[in-house]
Residue frames as a rotation matrix with the C-alpha (Angstrom) as fourth column:
MET 1
-0.335 0.933 -0.134 1.54
-0.038 -0.156 -0.987 -0.73
-0.941 -0.326 0.088 -12.91
PHE 2
0.221 0.397 -0.891 1.22
-0.893 -0.284 -0.348 -0.08
-0.391 0.873 0.292 -16.64
ALA 3
-0.679 -0.521 -0.518 3.07
-0.682 0.709 0.180 -3.31
0.273 0.475 -0.837 -17.38
LYS 4
-0.852 0.423 0.308 0.53
0.120 0.730 -0.673 -5.22
-0.510 -0.536 -0.673 -15.26
VAL 5
0.095 0.907 -0.411 -2.35
-0.410 -0.341 -0.846 -3.52
-0.907 0.249 0.339 -17.09
ILE 6
-0.066 -0.191 -0.979 -0.81
-0.997 0.060 0.055 -4.58
0.048 0.980 -0.194 -20.40
GLN 7
-0.926 -0.350 -0.140 -0.30
-0.341 0.936 -0.085 -8.15
0.161 -0.031 -0.986 -19.20
ASP 8
-0.660 0.725 0.196 -3.84
0.170 0.398 -0.902 -8.37
-0.732 -0.561 -0.386 -17.83
SER 9
0.163 0.816 -0.554 -5.51
-0.331 -0.484 -0.810 -6.77
-0.929 0.315 0.192 -20.84
PHE 10
0.418 -0.096 -0.903 -3.73
-0.907 -0.094 -0.410 -8.14
-0.045 0.991 -0.126 -23.89
ALA 11
0.995 -0.101 0.011 -2.55
0.101 0.979 -0.179 -11.40
0.007 0.179 0.984 -25.39
ASP 12
0.451 -0.892 -0.038 1.11
0.375 0.151 0.915 -12.31
-0.810 -0.427 0.402 -24.91
HIS 13
-0.076 -0.532 0.843 2.00
0.985 0.092 0.148 -11.66
-0.156 0.842 0.517 -28.56
GLU 14
0.573 0.351 0.741 0.88
0.515 -0.857 0.008 -8.01
0.638 0.377 -0.671 -28.20
TRP 15
0.767 -0.198 -0.610 3.01
0.555 -0.272 0.786 -7.20
-0.322 -0.942 -0.099 -25.16
ASN 16
-0.218 -0.975 0.042 6.24
0.880 -0.178 0.440 -6.19
-0.421 0.133 0.897 -26.91
ASN 17
-0.369 0.131 0.920 4.57
0.647 -0.675 0.355 -3.57
0.668 0.726 0.164 -29.08
LEU 18
0.682 0.702 0.205 2.65
0.307 -0.530 0.791 -2.19
0.664 -0.477 -0.577 -26.11
TYR 19
0.519 -0.582 -0.626 5.74
0.765 -0.010 0.644 -2.14
-0.381 -0.813 0.440 -23.89
ARG 20
-0.451 -0.674 0.585 7.27
0.863 -0.497 0.093 0.24
0.228 0.547 0.806 -26.42
LEU 21
0.330 0.648 0.686 4.57
0.313 -0.761 0.568 2.71
0.890 0.028 -0.454 -25.40
LEU 22
0.835 -0.085 -0.543 6.08
0.538 -0.076 0.840 2.64
-0.113 -0.993 -0.018 -21.91
ASP 23
-0.278 -0.959 0.062 9.31
0.933 -0.254 0.253 3.98
-0.227 0.128 0.965 -23.43
ASP 24
-0.301 0.255 0.919 7.30
0.478 -0.793 0.377 6.88
0.825 0.552 0.117 -24.89
LEU 25
0.802 0.593 -0.074 5.82
0.314 -0.314 0.896 7.47
0.508 -0.742 -0.438 -21.44
ASP 26
0.469 -0.710 -0.526 9.29
0.783 0.059 0.619 7.44
-0.408 -0.702 0.584 -19.84
LEU 27
-0.518 -0.718 0.465 10.63
0.855 -0.452 0.253 9.85
0.029 0.529 0.848 -22.48
GLY 28
-0.482 0.412 -0.773 7.77
0.171 -0.822 -0.544 12.27
-0.859 -0.394 0.326 -21.94
ASN 29
-0.968 0.117 -0.221 6.37
-0.241 -0.200 0.950 11.70
0.067 0.973 0.222 -25.44
LEU 30
-0.214 0.914 -0.345 3.14
0.139 0.378 0.915 10.29
0.967 0.148 -0.208 -24.00
THR 31
-0.431 0.146 0.891 1.23
-0.835 -0.437 -0.333 11.22
0.341 -0.887 0.310 -20.85
GLU 32
-0.938 0.185 0.293 -0.27
-0.019 0.817 -0.576 8.74
-0.346 -0.546 -0.763 -18.44
ALA 33
-0.053 0.987 -0.155 -3.72
-0.309 -0.163 -0.937 9.95
-0.950 -0.002 0.313 -19.52
GLY 34
0.119 0.036 -0.992 -2.82
-0.989 -0.080 -0.122 9.43
-0.084 0.996 0.026 -23.17
LEU 35
-0.811 -0.476 -0.341 -1.55
-0.496 0.868 -0.032 5.94
0.312 0.143 -0.939 -22.49
VAL 36
-0.702 0.631 0.329 -4.65
0.022 0.481 -0.877 5.00
-0.711 -0.609 -0.351 -20.48
LYS 37
0.203 0.799 -0.565 -6.86
-0.651 -0.321 -0.688 6.27
-0.732 0.508 0.455 -23.30
MET 38
-0.152 -0.349 -0.925 -4.90
-0.954 0.297 0.045 4.31
0.259 0.889 -0.378 -25.89
LEU 39
-0.973 -0.232 -0.007 -4.95
-0.218 0.923 -0.316 1.12
0.080 -0.306 -0.949 -23.81
SER 40
-0.394 0.907 0.148 -8.67
-0.182 0.080 -0.980 1.55
-0.901 -0.413 0.133 -23.18
GLU 41
0.269 0.486 -0.831 -9.40
-0.883 -0.220 -0.415 1.91
-0.385 0.846 0.370 -26.89
ARG 42
-0.344 -0.513 -0.786 -7.26
-0.810 0.586 -0.028 -1.10
0.475 0.627 -0.618 -27.81
SER 43
-0.991 -0.133 -0.031 -8.44
-0.096 0.835 -0.542 -3.38
0.098 -0.534 -0.840 -25.00
GLY 44
-0.231 0.972 -0.041 -12.12
0.109 0.068 0.992 -2.44
0.967 0.225 -0.121 -24.78
ARG 45
-0.153 0.123 -0.981 -11.72
0.979 0.152 -0.134 -1.88
0.133 -0.981 -0.144 -21.03
SER 46
0.804 0.515 0.295 -13.04
0.470 -0.856 0.214 1.38
0.363 -0.033 -0.931 -19.60
MET 47
-0.020 -0.808 0.589 -10.64
0.005 -0.589 -0.808 4.19
1.000 -0.014 0.016 -18.80
GLU 48
0.392 0.248 0.886 -12.00
-0.829 -0.322 0.457 4.26
0.399 -0.914 0.079 -15.25
GLU 49
0.998 -0.006 0.059 -11.18
-0.017 0.928 0.372 0.58
-0.057 -0.372 0.926 -14.76
LEU 50
0.436 -0.896 0.086 -7.66
0.627 0.234 -0.743 1.07
0.645 0.378 0.664 -16.11
TRP 51
0.051 -0.392 0.918 -7.06
-0.397 -0.852 -0.342 4.15
0.916 -0.347 -0.199 -13.94
ILE 52
0.813 0.269 0.517 -7.94
-0.578 0.262 0.773 2.11
0.073 -0.927 0.368 -10.84
GLU 53
0.850 -0.527 0.005 -5.25
0.527 0.849 0.027 -0.41
-0.018 -0.020 1.000 -11.76
VAL 54
0.221 -0.803 0.553 -2.70
0.480 -0.404 -0.779 2.21
0.849 0.438 0.296 -12.80
ARG 55
0.176 -0.094 0.980 -3.14
-0.546 -0.837 0.018 4.18
0.819 -0.539 -0.199 -9.60
LYS 56
0.948 0.020 -0.318 -2.51
0.225 0.664 0.713 1.21
0.225 -0.748 0.625 -7.33
ALA 57
0.701 -0.692 0.171 0.49
-0.697 -0.614 0.370 2.26
-0.151 -0.379 -0.913 -5.30
PRO 58
0.406 -0.664 -0.628 3.78
-0.152 0.629 -0.763 0.67
0.901 0.405 0.154 -6.23
ILE 59
0.726 -0.240 -0.645 5.89
0.673 0.440 0.594 -0.86
0.141 -0.865 0.481 -3.50
ILE 60
0.671 -0.482 0.564 7.91
-0.395 -0.876 -0.278 1.87
0.628 -0.036 -0.777 -1.82
ASN 61
0.039 -0.747 -0.664 11.24
0.641 0.528 -0.557 1.10
0.767 -0.404 0.499 -0.20
VAL 62
0.870 0.430 0.243 10.35
0.087 -0.618 0.781 2.71
0.486 -0.658 -0.575 3.13
GLU 63
0.633 -0.697 -0.336 13.69
0.627 0.208 0.751 1.79
-0.454 -0.686 0.569 4.67
LEU 64
-0.269 -0.746 0.609 15.54
0.952 -0.300 0.054 3.64
0.142 0.594 0.792 1.93
LEU 65
0.230 0.426 0.875 13.38
0.292 -0.888 0.355 6.75
0.929 0.174 -0.328 2.35
GLU 66
0.980 0.090 -0.179 14.00
0.192 -0.170 0.967 6.63
0.056 -0.981 -0.183 6.11
PHE 67
0.208 -0.977 -0.047 17.75
0.896 0.171 0.409 6.34
-0.392 -0.127 0.911 5.50
ILE 68
-0.243 -0.244 0.939 17.63
0.738 -0.675 0.015 9.33
0.630 0.696 0.344 3.15
ASN 69
0.641 0.578 0.506 15.67
0.106 -0.719 0.687 11.38
0.760 -0.387 -0.522 5.68
GLU 70
0.900 -0.300 -0.316 18.10
0.365 0.121 0.923 10.48
-0.239 -0.946 0.218 8.46
ASN 71
0.039 -0.997 0.071 21.18
0.781 0.074 0.620 11.37
-0.623 0.031 0.782 6.41
LEU 72
0.715 0.323 0.620 20.13
0.672 -0.562 -0.482 14.47
0.193 0.761 -0.619 4.46
ASN 73
0.926 -0.375 -0.039 22.60
-0.336 -0.868 0.366 16.65
-0.171 -0.326 -0.930 6.36
GLU 74
0.234 -0.885 0.404 25.48
-0.177 0.370 0.912 14.22
-0.956 -0.284 -0.070 5.82
PHE 75
-0.555 -0.380 0.740 25.05
0.562 0.484 0.671 13.31
-0.613 0.788 -0.055 2.15
LYS 76
-0.456 0.472 -0.755 23.84
-0.784 -0.615 0.089 14.86
-0.422 0.632 0.650 -1.06
VAL 77
-0.506 0.390 0.769 21.07
0.284 0.918 -0.278 12.66
-0.814 0.078 -0.575 -2.39
GLY 78
-0.663 0.264 -0.700 19.68
-0.716 -0.497 0.491 12.57
-0.218 0.827 0.519 -5.91
LEU 79
0.081 0.747 0.660 16.67
-0.022 0.664 -0.748 10.94
-0.996 0.046 0.070 -7.49
LEU 80
-0.655 -0.240 -0.717 17.18
-0.727 -0.060 0.684 9.53
-0.207 0.969 -0.135 -10.97
THR 81
-0.345 0.630 0.696 14.16
0.033 0.749 -0.662 7.73
-0.938 -0.206 -0.279 -12.34
ASN 82
-0.991 0.121 0.055 12.54
0.066 0.087 0.994 6.53
0.115 0.989 -0.095 -15.53
ALA 83
-0.282 0.941 -0.189 9.13
0.911 0.200 -0.361 6.88
-0.302 -0.274 -0.913 -13.90
PRO 84
-0.153 0.278 0.948 7.04
0.578 -0.753 0.315 9.74
0.802 0.596 -0.046 -15.30
ARG 85
-0.884 -0.241 0.402 6.85
-0.106 -0.733 -0.672 12.87
0.456 -0.636 0.622 -13.14
SER 86
-0.025 0.961 0.277 3.12
-0.756 -0.199 0.624 12.38
0.654 -0.194 0.731 -12.59
LEU 87
0.548 0.171 -0.819 3.82
0.218 0.916 0.337 9.01
0.807 -0.364 0.465 -10.97
VAL 88
-0.484 -0.804 -0.345 6.68
0.616 -0.033 -0.787 10.30
0.622 -0.594 0.511 -8.81
GLU 89
-0.784 0.208 0.585 4.57
-0.410 -0.881 -0.236 13.20
0.466 -0.425 0.776 -7.59
ARG 90
0.300 0.951 -0.080 1.67
-0.617 0.257 0.744 10.86
0.728 -0.173 0.664 -6.84
VAL 91
0.531 -0.115 -0.839 3.74
0.366 0.925 0.105 8.25
0.764 -0.363 0.533 -4.98
ILE 92
-0.037 -0.617 -0.786 6.25
0.999 -0.012 -0.037 10.32
0.013 -0.787 0.617 -2.99
PRO 93
0.467 0.279 0.839 4.92
0.477 -0.878 0.026 13.89
0.744 0.388 -0.543 -2.99
GLU 94
0.994 -0.070 0.090 6.28
-0.113 -0.530 0.840 14.70
-0.012 -0.845 -0.534 0.48
GLN 95
0.505 -0.846 0.173 9.72
0.455 0.431 0.780 13.28
-0.734 -0.315 0.602 -0.33
ILE 96
0.538 -0.315 0.782 10.57
0.826 0.014 -0.563 14.70
0.166 0.949 0.268 -3.75
HIS 97
0.804 -0.195 0.561 11.64
-0.122 -0.979 -0.165 18.12
0.582 0.065 -0.811 -2.45
LYS 98
0.838 -0.487 0.246 14.15
-0.234 0.085 0.968 16.53
-0.493 -0.869 -0.043 -0.06
PHE 99
0.494 -0.673 0.551 16.47
0.814 0.581 -0.020 15.39
-0.306 0.458 0.834 -2.85
ASN 100
-0.103 -0.647 -0.756 19.38
0.148 -0.761 0.631 17.65
-0.984 -0.046 0.174 -3.78
ILE 101
-0.681 -0.047 -0.731 18.81
-0.692 -0.287 0.663 16.90
-0.240 0.957 0.163 -7.44
VAL 102
0.059 0.758 0.650 15.85
-0.014 0.652 -0.758 15.31
-0.998 0.036 0.049 -9.18
MET 103
-0.686 -0.265 -0.678 16.26
-0.683 -0.088 0.725 13.92
-0.251 0.960 -0.120 -12.69
ILE 104
0.025 0.801 0.598 13.10
-0.073 0.598 -0.798 12.48
-0.997 -0.024 0.073 -14.19
SER 105
-0.655 -0.433 0.620 13.39
0.487 0.386 0.784 10.90
-0.579 0.815 -0.042 -17.60
SER 106
0.159 0.796 0.584 10.14
0.985 -0.090 -0.145 12.34
-0.063 0.598 -0.799 -18.92
ASP 107
0.772 0.038 -0.634 11.40
0.152 -0.980 0.125 15.85
-0.617 -0.193 -0.763 -18.08
LEU 108
-0.070 -0.954 -0.291 14.73
-0.338 -0.252 0.907 15.26
-0.939 0.162 -0.305 -19.81
GLY 109
0.708 0.356 -0.610 13.52
-0.693 0.185 -0.697 13.27
-0.136 0.916 0.378 -22.82
LEU 110
-0.248 -0.813 -0.526 16.14
-0.690 0.530 -0.494 10.63
0.681 0.241 -0.692 -21.95
VAL 111
0.864 0.478 0.160 15.95
-0.452 0.596 0.663 7.31
0.222 -0.645 0.731 -20.16
LYS 112
-0.045 -0.840 0.541 18.50
-0.849 0.317 0.422 5.38
-0.526 -0.440 -0.728 -18.17
PRO 113
0.439 -0.853 -0.283 20.90
0.590 0.036 0.807 3.87
-0.678 -0.520 0.519 -19.14
ASP 114
0.688 -0.204 0.696 21.46
0.557 -0.467 -0.687 6.45
0.465 0.860 -0.208 -21.92
LYS 115
-0.158 -0.872 -0.463 24.83
0.987 -0.124 -0.103 8.01
0.032 -0.474 0.880 -21.05
LYS 116
-0.515 0.041 0.856 23.49
0.238 -0.953 0.188 11.47
0.824 0.301 0.481 -21.93
TYR 117
0.557 0.815 -0.159 21.16
0.314 -0.029 0.949 11.08
0.769 -0.578 -0.272 -18.94
LEU 118
0.622 -0.376 -0.687 24.10
0.765 0.107 0.635 11.38
-0.165 -0.920 0.354 -16.56
ASN 119
-0.413 -0.823 0.390 25.92
0.879 -0.472 -0.066 14.26
0.238 0.315 0.919 -18.29
């Protein structure tokens, strides 16, 4: 979602520098609101317009969630994600509590594939 906003709002030669902001978001060094504000200021697009794009729901693997729900008693299931907590809670709020362990990069200050993430 943020990557699409960057692609739609900026010239190709600016993408790499702006994609680095996504790492800050994943690490928890930048909030979604902070990133939207920064992108709005740099692009000249309104924050409201950017929020509409950012909040478009990502594609959810419904089959995987159904499998997890059907097998919760048989397996321990964890969620490891580089998505910021605010996004996870917005996209799968009813599902997050079903996981045995939840590791969100912005909470840990680490992103996959950093080996510390899994220790």
